[in-house]
C-alpha positions as CSV (number, residue, x, y, z in Angstrom):
1,M,-56.3,-205.9,-129.4
2,A,-55.3,-203.4,-132.0
3,L,-56.6,-199.9,-131.9
4,S,-57.9,-198.0,-134.9
5,E,-56.5,-194.6,-135.7
6,H,-59.7,-193.0,-134.4
7,Q,-59.5,-195.0,-131.1
8,R,-55.9,-194.0,-130.6
9,A,-56.6,-190.3,-131.3
10,E,-59.5,-190.4,-128.9
11,L,-57.4,-191.9,-126.2
12,Q,-54.4,-189.5,-126.7
13,A,-56.8,-186.5,-126.6
14,S,-57.9,-187.6,-123.1
15,L,-54.3,-187.5,-121.8
16,P,-53.5,-184.3,-119.9
17,P,-50.7,-182.2,-121.5
18,E,-48.6,-182.4,-118.4
19,G,-48.6,-186.2,-118.3
20,Y,-49.6,-188.7,-115.7
21,D,-52.3,-187.6,-113.3
22,G,-53.2,-190.9,-111.6
23,S,-56.8,-191.2,-112.8
24,V,-58.5,-191.9,-116.1
25,A,-55.3,-190.7,-117.8
26,S,-53.3,-193.5,-116.2
27,R,-55.9,-196.0,-117.5
28,V,-55.7,-194.5,-121.0
29,Q,-51.9,-194.8,-120.8
30,I,-52.2,-198.5,-119.9
31,V,-54.4,-199.1,-123.0
32,L,-52.0,-197.1,-125.2
33,W,-48.9,-199.0,-123.9
34,H,-50.7,-202.3,-124.6
35,D,-51.4,-201.2,-128.2
36,E,-47.7,-200.3,-128.5
37,G,-46.9,-203.9,-127.8
38,Y,-45.9,-203.8,-124.1
39,S,-46.8,-206.9,-122.1
40,A,-49.0,-206.7,-119.0
41,P,-46.0,-207.1,-116.6
42,E,-44.1,-204.4,-118.4
43,I,-47.1,-202.1,-118.3
44,A,-47.6,-202.8,-114.6
45,A,-44.0,-201.9,-113.9
46,K,-44.2,-198.7,-115.9
47,A,-47.5,-197.6,-114.3
48,G,-46.5,-198.7,-110.8
49,T,-49.5,-201.0,-110.5
50,S,-50.2,-204.8,-110.6
51,K,-50.9,-207.0,-113.6
52,V,-54.4,-207.6,-112.3
53,T,-55.1,-203.9,-112.5
54,V,-53.7,-203.8,-116.0
55,Y,-55.9,-206.6,-117.2
56,K,-58.9,-205.1,-115.5
57,W,-58.5,-201.8,-117.4
58,L,-57.7,-203.5,-120.7
59,D,-60.9,-205.7,-120.3
60,R,-63.0,-202.7,-119.4
61,Y,-61.7,-200.8,-122.4
62,E,-62.6,-203.7,-124.7
63,E,-66.1,-203.9,-123.2
64,G,-67.0,-200.2,-123.3
65,G,-64.4,-198.0,-124.9
66,L,-63.1,-194.8,-123.3
67,A,-66.2,-194.3,-121.1
68,A,-65.5,-197.6,-119.4
69,L,-62.2,-196.3,-118.1
70,E,-64.0,-193.9,-115.8
71,S,-64.4,-195.0,-112.2
72,R,-67.7,-196.8,-111.5
73,K,-69.6,-196.0,-108.4
74,S,-68.8,-198.7,-105.9
75,T,-71.8,-200.6,-104.7
76,G,-69.9,-201.2,-101.5
77,R,-71.3,-202.9,-98.5
78,P,-74.6,-201.5,-97.1
79,R,-74.4,-199.5,-93.9
80,E,-74.2,-201.9,-91.0
81,V,-75.2,-199.3,-88.4
82,P,-78.8,-198.1,-88.8
83,D,-79.5,-194.4,-89.1
84,E,-81.4,-194.5,-85.8
85,V,-78.2,-195.6,-84.0
86,R,-76.2,-192.9,-85.8
87,A,-78.7,-190.3,-84.7
88,R,-78.7,-191.6,-81.1
89,I,-74.9,-191.3,-81.0
90,L,-75.0,-187.8,-82.3
91,A,-77.7,-186.8,-79.9
92,L,-75.8,-188.2,-76.9
93,T,-72.6,-186.5,-78.0
94,R,-74.2,-183.1,-77.8
95,Q,-75.3,-183.7,-74.2
96,T,-73.2,-183.7,-71.1
97,P,-72.5,-187.4,-70.2
98,P,-74.7,-188.8,-67.4
99,E,-73.4,-188.3,-63.9
100,S,-73.0,-192.0,-63.4
101,T,-70.1,-192.0,-66.0
102,G,-68.1,-189.4,-64.0
103,L,-67.1,-187.7,-67.3
104,S,-67.1,-184.0,-68.2
105,H,-67.2,-184.8,-72.0
106,W,-67.3,-187.8,-74.3
107,S,-64.3,-189.6,-75.8
108,S,-64.9,-192.1,-78.6
109,Y,-63.8,-194.9,-76.3
110,E,-66.2,-193.8,-73.5
111,M,-69.1,-193.3,-75.9
112,A,-68.7,-196.8,-77.4
113,S,-68.4,-198.3,-73.9
114,Y,-71.4,-196.3,-72.6
115,L,-73.6,-197.4,-75.6
116,R,-72.6,-201.0,-75.1
117,R,-73.2,-200.9,-71.3
118,A,-76.3,-198.7,-71.0
119,E,-78.1,-199.0,-74.3
120,G,-77.1,-202.4,-75.7
121,I,-75.7,-200.7,-78.9
122,K,-72.5,-202.3,-80.1
123,V,-70.3,-200.0,-82.1
124,S,-66.5,-199.6,-82.1
125,H,-64.8,-196.4,-80.9
126,N,-63.4,-196.1,-84.4
127,F,-67.0,-196.0,-85.8
128,V,-67.9,-193.3,-83.2
129,S,-64.8,-191.3,-84.2
130,V,-65.5,-191.5,-87.9
131,L,-69.1,-190.5,-87.3
132,W,-68.0,-187.5,-85.3
133,R,-65.5,-186.5,-88.0
134,E,-68.2,-186.8,-90.8
135,N,-70.5,-184.5,-88.8
136,G,-67.8,-182.0,-87.7
137,I,-68.2,-182.8,-84.0
138,Q,-65.4,-182.4,-81.5
139,P,-66.7,-183.2,-78.0
140,H,-63.4,-182.3,-76.4
141,R,-63.5,-178.9,-77.9
142,Q,-67.1,-177.9,-77.2
143,G,-67.5,-174.2,-76.4
144,T,-69.9,-174.9,-73.6
145,F,-68.9,-174.5,-70.0
146,K,-68.7,-177.7,-67.9
147,L,-69.2,-177.7,-64.2
148,S,-66.8,-179.7,-62.1
149,R,-68.1,-182.8,-60.4
150,D,-65.8,-182.2,-57.4
151,P,-68.0,-182.2,-54.3
152,E,-65.9,-179.4,-52.8
153,F,-66.1,-177.3,-56.0
154,V,-68.2,-174.5,-54.5
155,A,-65.9,-174.0,-51.5
156,K,-62.8,-173.9,-53.7
157,V,-64.4,-171.3,-56.0
158,V,-65.4,-169.2,-53.0
159,D,-61.8,-169.4,-51.6
160,V,-60.1,-168.5,-55.0
161,T,-62.6,-165.7,-55.8
162,G,-62.3,-164.3,-52.3
163,L,-58.5,-164.0,-52.8
164,Y,-58.9,-162.0,-56.0
165,L,-61.8,-159.8,-54.7
166,D,-60.4,-159.1,-51.2
167,P,-56.8,-160.2,-50.9
168,P,-55.2,-160.1,-47.4
169,A,-53.2,-156.9,-46.7
170,G,-49.6,-157.1,-48.2
171,A,-50.4,-160.4,-50.0
172,V,-49.4,-161.3,-53.5
173,V,-52.0,-163.4,-55.4
174,L,-50.5,-165.7,-58.0
175,S,-52.5,-167.8,-60.4
176,V,-51.2,-170.9,-62.2
177,D,-53.2,-172.6,-65.0
178,E,-52.4,-176.2,-65.7
179,K,-52.1,-177.2,-69.3
180,T,-51.3,-180.5,-70.9
181,L,-48.6,-180.6,-73.4
């Protein structure tokens, strides 16, 4: 394929002045190098890509010109997880886990396990994690207060609060807060 002066000028005009930018400009450069006589393996080496990619962009240029070098919207695979299931996961995430789970908040592993066990929904923990990320949800960082499931919680709170409100005479009350690293 030999380019006309008009085609060559059109391609060179679409190159950014600072050089390679990794997008349409790199595809334009592939076409220009091919017109200069470089072979597909040489172009692949220069562009840091494969021969298959070089041939793909050369074929697309021949089919549709400069416009064909722009990325096409991928048809991709259709969503495998229905919107109803996605909505159910998001709704469950915003609720405190059921007492039967013994959890104070959801993790992606626990959510996937619970869905499989209790609702017959089979999704991976990776899917749950991606869905949370897409929706800006971080269950481990919710600003809501969670009550302890410790059966002796009330008695412990009364003891600790009592020490602060009415410490024994001459006593020093120290507090230690555990943090994970």
